[in-house]
C-alpha positions in Angstrom: 0.0 0.0 0.0 1.5 3.3 -1.0 2.0 5.9 1.7 0.2 9.2 1.3 2.1 12.4 1.8 -0.2 15.0 3.3 1.0 18.6 3.4 -0.7 20.7 6.0 1.9 23.5 6.2 -0.2 25.8 4.2 -3.1 25.8 6.8 -2.6 28.5 9.4 -3.0 27.2 12.9 -3.3 29.7 15.7 -1.9 27.2 18.2 -0.8 29.6 21.0 -3.8 31.9 20.8 -6.2 28.9 20.9 -4.6 27.5 24.0 -4.4 30.9 25.7 -8.1 31.5 25.1 -9.1 28.4 27.2 -9.9 28.7 30.8 -7.8 26.7 33.4 -10.6 24.2 33.9 -10.7 23.5 30.1 -6.9 23.1 29.9 -7.0 20.7 32.8 -9.8 18.6 31.1 -7.9 18.5 27.8 -4.6 17.4 29.5 -6.4 14.8 31.6 -8.2 13.4 28.5 -4.9 13.2 26.5 -3.2 11.4 29.5 -6.0 8.8 29.6 -5.7 8.3 25.8 -2.0 7.9 26.0 -2.3 5.4 28.9 -4.9 3.4 26.9 -2.6 3.3 23.9 0.4 2.3 25.9 -1.3 -0.5 27.7 -3.3 -1.8 24.7 -2.2 -5.2 23.4 -0.4 -4.9 20.1 -2.4 -6.0 17.1 -1.0 -8.6 14.8 0.0 -7.6 11.3 -1.6 -9.7 8.5 1.8 -11.4 7.9 2.0 -12.7 11.5 0.3 -16.0 12.2 -1.9 -16.1 15.3 -0.9 -18.4 18.2 -2.3 -21.9 17.8 -2.7 -21.6 14.0 -1.5 -24.7 12.1 1.5 -24.0 9.9 1.2 -26.0 6.7 
């Protein structure tokens, strides 16, 4: 499968002003949500690639 190259450098993103416009409670909620997502991703079992056989599968 070919890899797609996406170019987003031409889209202006007001990163700093967006974060600065948030209230402390909103910032805390965003940080907490990202922390939970990262923890989920780090503790999730790795998925097998199609080339890897599953355990218990017969090798012919």
